KOLKOLDREN-241805 format. One line per field, with one value per residue (C-alpha): residue number from 1; residue in three letters; chain; x, z, y. Coordinates in Angstrom, 1 decimal. Example, Ala and Ser with C-alpha at 12.3 -4.5 7.8 and 13.67 -1.06 7.14 Angstrom:
// residues 2
num = c(1	2)
residuo = c(ala	ser)
cadena = c(A	A)
px = c(12.3	13.7)
pz = c(7.8	7.1)
py = c(-4.5	-1.1)
***
This chain:
// residues 266
num = c(1	2	3	4	5	6	7	8	9	10	11	12	13	14	15	16	17	18	19	20	21	22	23	24	25	26	27	28	29	30	31	32	33	34	35	36	37	38	39	40	41	42	43	44	45	46	47	48	49	50	51	52	53	54	55	56	57	58	59	60	61	62	63	64	65	66	67	68	69	70	71	72	73	74	75	76	77	78	79	80	81	82	83	84	85	86	87	88	89	90	91	92	93	94	95	96	97	98	99	100	101	102	103	104	105	106	107	108	109	110	111	112	113	114	115	116	117	118	119	120	121	122	123	124	125	126	127	128	129	130	131	132	133	134	135	136	137	138	139	140	141	142	143	144	145	146	147	148	149	150	151	152	153	154	155	156	157	158	159	160	161	162	163	164	165	166	167	168	169	170	171	172	173	174	175	176	177	178	179	180	181	182	183	184	185	186	187	188	189	190	191	192	193	194	195	196	197	198	199	200	201	202	203	204	205	206	207	208	209	210	211	212	213	214	215	216	217	218	219	220	221	222	223	224	225	226	227	228	229	230	231	232	233	234	235	236	237	238	239	240	241	242	243	244	245	246	247	248	249	250	251	252	253	254	255	256	257	258	259	260	261	262	263	264	265	266)
residuo = c(met	ala	gly	val	asp	met	his	val	his	thr	thr	ala	ser	asp	gly	ile	phe	asp	ala	phe	tyr	leu	ile	asn	leu	ala	met	glu	ser	gly	leu	glu	gly	met	ala	ile	ser	asp	his	asp	thr	val	ala	ala	leu	ala	pro	ala	ile	ala	tyr	val	lys	gly	lys	asn	phe	leu	leu	val	pro	ala	ile	glu	ile	ser	ser	glu	trp	gln	glu	arg	glu	ile	his	ile	leu	gly	tyr	gly	ile	asp	his	gln	ser	ser	tyr	leu	his	glu	gln	leu	gln	lys	leu	gln	gln	glu	arg	glu	ile	arg	leu	ala	lys	ile	leu	ala	lys	leu	lys	glu	tyr	lys	val	phe	leu	asp	glu	lys	lys	leu	lys	ala	met	gly	lys	gly	val	ile	gly	arg	ala	his	ile	ala	arg	leu	met	val	gln	glu	gly	tyr	cys	arg	ser	met	ser	glu	val	phe	ser	asp	trp	leu	gly	arg	glu	gly	arg	ala	tyr	val	val	arg	pro	lys	leu	ser	pro	glu	lys	ala	ile	ala	val	val	gln	gln	ala	gly	gly	val	ala	val	met	ala	his	pro	gly	ile	ala	lys	ala	asp	arg	tyr	ile	pro	lys	met	val	glu	met	gly	leu	gly	gly	leu	glu	ile	asn	his	pro	asn	his	asn	leu	glu	asp	ile	val	his	tyr	glu	lys	leu	ala	asp	lys	tyr	gly	ile	tyr	lys	thr	gly	gly	ser	asp	cys	his	gly	asp	arg	leu	gly	ile	ile	thr	thr	pro	ile	glu	thr	val	lys	ala	ile	leu	gln	asn	lys	asn	val)
cadena = c(A	A	A	A	A	A	A	A	A	A	A	A	A	A	A	A	A	A	A	A	A	A	A	A	A	A	A	A	A	A	A	A	A	A	A	A	A	A	A	A	A	A	A	A	A	A	A	A	A	A	A	A	A	A	A	A	A	A	A	A	A	A	A	A	A	A	A	A	A	A	A	A	A	A	A	A	A	A	A	A	A	A	A	A	A	A	A	A	A	A	A	A	A	A	A	A	A	A	A	A	A	A	A	A	A	A	A	A	A	A	A	A	A	A	A	A	A	A	A	A	A	A	A	A	A	A	A	A	A	A	A	A	A	A	A	A	A	A	A	A	A	A	A	A	A	A	A	A	A	A	A	A	A	A	A	A	A	A	A	A	A	A	A	A	A	A	A	A	A	A	A	A	A	A	A	A	A	A	A	A	A	A	A	A	A	A	A	A	A	A	A	A	A	A	A	A	A	A	A	A	A	A	A	A	A	A	A	A	A	A	A	A	A	A	A	A	A	A	A	A	A	A	A	A	A	A	A	A	A	A	A	A	A	A	A	A	A	A	A	A	A	A	A	A	A	A	A	A	A	A	A	A	A	A	A	A	A	A	A	A	A	A	A	A	A	A)
px = c(184.3	184.8	187.2	187.9	189.6	191.9	193.1	190.4	190.5	187.4	186.8	187.9	191.4	192.4	189.7	187.2	184.1	182.6	182.3	178.6	179.1	182.1	180.2	177.3	179.6	181.5	178.3	177.0	180.3	180.1	182.9	182.5	183.9	186.5	188.9	188.5	192.1	192.3	195.5	196.0	192.2	189.4	186.7	184.9	184.7	181.9	179.3	180.4	180.2	176.7	175.7	176.7	174.9	172.5	174.1	176.0	179.2	182.4	183.6	187.2	188.1	191.5	194.0	197.1	199.9	202.9	206.3	209.8	213.1	216.4	214.5	212.3	208.5	207.0	203.2	201.7	198.2	196.4	193.6	190.9	191.7	189.4	188.5	187.3	190.6	191.5	195.2	194.7	192.8	195.6	198.2	196.2	195.4	199.2	199.7	196.8	198.2	201.5	199.7	198.0	201.3	202.8	199.8	200.4	204.0	203.4	200.8	203.3	206.0	203.6	202.8	206.5	206.3	203.0	200.8	197.8	195.3	192.1	192.2	188.4	188.3	191.1	189.3	186.0	187.7	187.8	185.8	188.7	192.5	193.7	196.9	199.2	196.7	194.1	196.6	197.6	193.9	193.3	196.5	195.3	191.8	193.2	195.4	198.8	199.6	198.3	198.2	198.6	201.9	203.2	202.3	204.2	207.2	207.6	206.1	205.1	207.3	210.5	212.5	209.7	209.9	207.2	208.0	208.0	209.2	206.5	207.6	206.7	206.6	209.2	207.9	208.3	206.0	203.5	203.4	203.0	200.1	198.3	198.9	197.9	194.6	194.1	195.0	197.3	200.1	200.7	203.3	201.6	203.1	206.6	207.6	207.2	209.0	212.0	213.0	213.4	216.4	214.4	211.5	213.1	213.5	209.9	208.8	210.6	208.8	205.5	204.8	202.0	201.9	202.9	200.6	202.0	199.5	199.1	198.5	202.2	203.6	204.6	204.5	208.2	207.3	204.3	206.3	209.2	207.0	204.9	208.1	209.2	205.8	206.0	209.6	208.5	205.1	203.1	199.9	199.7	197.2	196.2	194.2	193.5	194.7	191.5	191.3	188.3	188.8	190.0	187.9	188.1	190.7	192.8	191.4	192.3	190.5	187.9	189.3	192.6	190.8	188.8	192.0	193.6	190.5	190.7	194.5	195.3	197.5	196.0)
pz = c(-41.0	-38.9	-39.8	-42.8	-46.0	-46.6	-50.1	-52.8	-56.5	-58.7	-62.5	-62.1	-62.3	-62.8	-60.8	-62.4	-60.4	-59.9	-56.4	-56.0	-56.5	-54.1	-51.4	-51.6	-51.5	-48.5	-46.6	-47.4	-46.1	-42.8	-43.4	-41.4	-44.3	-47.0	-48.6	-52.3	-53.3	-57.0	-58.9	-59.5	-59.7	-57.3	-60.0	-58.0	-54.7	-55.1	-56.3	-53.7	-50.9	-52.0	-52.3	-48.7	-47.2	-44.6	-44.5	-41.6	-43.6	-43.4	-46.9	-46.6	-49.4	-50.5	-53.4	-54.4	-55.9	-57.6	-56.9	-57.4	-55.5	-56.9	-59.5	-56.8	-57.2	-54.0	-53.8	-51.4	-50.1	-49.1	-46.5	-45.6	-48.5	-49.7	-53.1	-54.2	-53.6	-56.7	-56.0	-55.9	-59.2	-60.9	-59.8	-60.8	-64.2	-64.9	-63.8	-66.0	-69.0	-68.5	-68.3	-71.6	-73.2	-71.8	-73.0	-76.6	-76.4	-75.0	-77.7	-80.4	-78.9	-78.8	-82.5	-83.3	-81.9	-83.9	-80.8	-82.0	-79.4	-80.2	-78.4	-78.3	-76.5	-74.1	-73.2	-72.7	-70.0	-67.6	-66.9	-66.0	-66.1	-68.5	-67.3	-67.7	-65.9	-68.6	-71.3	-69.5	-69.2	-72.9	-73.9	-72.0	-73.5	-77.0	-76.5	-76.6	-73.1	-70.7	-67.6	-66.2	-64.5	-67.9	-69.5	-66.8	-66.8	-70.6	-71.8	-69.3	-66.3	-65.9	-67.9	-70.4	-74.1	-74.2	-70.9	-71.0	-68.2	-66.9	-65.1	-61.5	-58.6	-55.9	-52.6	-51.0	-53.7	-53.4	-49.6	-50.0	-52.4	-50.0	-47.1	-49.2	-49.8	-46.1	-46.0	-44.1	-46.3	-45.8	-47.6	-49.5	-49.4	-48.2	-48.5	-52.3	-52.5	-50.5	-49.7	-45.9	-45.7	-47.1	-44.6	-41.9	-44.5	-45.6	-42.0	-41.8	-45.0	-43.3	-43.9	-41.4	-41.6	-43.1	-44.7	-42.6	-43.7	-47.4	-49.5	-50.7	-47.2	-45.3	-41.5	-41.3	-43.3	-41.1	-37.9	-39.4	-40.6	-37.4	-35.4	-37.8	-37.5	-33.7	-33.8	-35.7	-34.0	-37.2	-38.1	-39.0	-41.7	-43.8	-46.9	-49.6	-52.6	-54.2	-58.0	-58.3	-55.9	-52.3	-50.9	-47.2	-46.7	-44.9	-42.8	-40.4	-37.0	-37.3	-34.3	-36.2	-39.3	-37.3	-35.7	-39.1	-40.3	-37.3	-37.7	-34.1	-32.3	-31.1)
py = c(142.1	145.2	148.0	150.2	149.1	152.0	151.2	150.8	151.6	152.2	152.5	156.2	154.8	151.2	149.4	147.0	148.1	151.5	153.2	152.4	148.6	148.6	150.6	148.2	145.2	146.6	147.2	143.8	142.3	144.2	146.7	149.9	152.0	152.3	154.8	155.4	156.0	156.1	156.8	160.6	161.3	162.2	161.7	159.0	160.9	163.4	160.9	158.3	160.8	161.7	158.0	157.2	160.2	158.9	155.5	154.1	153.8	155.8	156.9	158.3	160.8	159.7	159.5	157.6	159.7	158.2	159.6	158.6	158.6	157.3	155.1	153.7	154.2	155.5	155.8	158.3	157.8	161.0	160.5	163.0	165.3	168.1	166.6	170.0	171.7	173.8	173.4	169.6	169.6	171.7	169.2	166.2	167.7	167.9	164.3	163.1	164.9	163.1	159.8	160.5	161.3	158.1	156.0	157.2	156.3	152.9	152.1	153.3	151.0	148.0	148.6	148.2	144.7	144.0	144.3	146.3	147.5	149.2	152.6	152.7	149.4	150.6	153.8	151.9	149.8	152.8	155.9	158.0	157.7	155.0	153.4	150.4	148.1	148.8	148.0	144.8	143.7	144.3	142.5	139.4	139.7	140.0	136.9	138.6	137.3	134.8	136.9	140.4	139.4	138.2	141.6	143.5	141.3	141.1	144.4	147.1	146.7	148.7	146.1	145.5	146.0	148.7	150.4	154.2	156.4	158.8	161.9	161.6	164.0	163.8	162.3	165.7	167.2	164.4	164.8	168.6	168.2	166.0	168.4	171.4	169.6	169.1	165.4	163.1	161.5	157.8	155.8	152.9	149.4	150.3	146.7	147.0	150.4	149.2	152.7	152.3	154.6	157.4	157.1	159.3	162.1	161.6	161.9	165.2	166.3	165.6	161.9	161.0	157.2	153.9	151.3	148.4	145.8	145.1	141.9	142.0	142.3	139.2	138.9	140.1	143.2	143.9	143.7	145.7	148.6	148.6	149.2	151.9	153.7	153.4	154.8	157.9	158.3	158.1	156.3	152.6	151.7	148.7	148.1	145.5	147.6	146.3	146.6	144.3	141.4	141.1	144.0	144.0	141.3	143.9	146.7	149.5	149.9	152.6	154.4	154.9	156.1	158.7	159.9	160.3	162.3	164.5	164.5	163.7	161.1	157.8)
***
């Protein structure tokens, strides 16, 4: 299983497994590396980088930042970031505070519908940022819903009964944060965002790539975004968007990853 999985989440955000477990699993599976790209946090990066030292395994320091354009959620992956950047930490602290405020509002809304979740159990589900995925898992565990998809469609999605808008950065700001931290900004799963007409403007802002290959992309999506990436001369990446399963089912050639980390054309 050659290549690098460029989209992996740990318990620092909404993943089920910690970085050490995922690194071991990746190496056992024959992956050449992976990018830890947690939502709005870099908490897993320092221990993970220390853990792979001396191992023949490429650990890409990364992040996934949520942004919004015309009510469309656009996720920006930042690759090769300086996870110790003080500017980055300042921006992430603001985002995490907004997540905490949103969490309280969601729990209050759920209570209105007689859905009572133990906040201690919720916080025990993750070591870092607690988000909607944690709420969804607990709702399934407590028997309020049968599946995560049901939770999001009925409760936590944009049309859900307990949905709460969270202030997000603009794509321009998200890209700037990544660049300020020394990274390359890549648009995550553009087939989900469905903001194609905004991609040219994002390239002007400094967008460096498109995640052309993602579990939610069909073959038509892959071909379409590959052509767009070629048109604008930006990187083409792929990743599993692993939150616990499917690690390594989609990878990016290591030559592309090394070029991204050196920020050069391939």
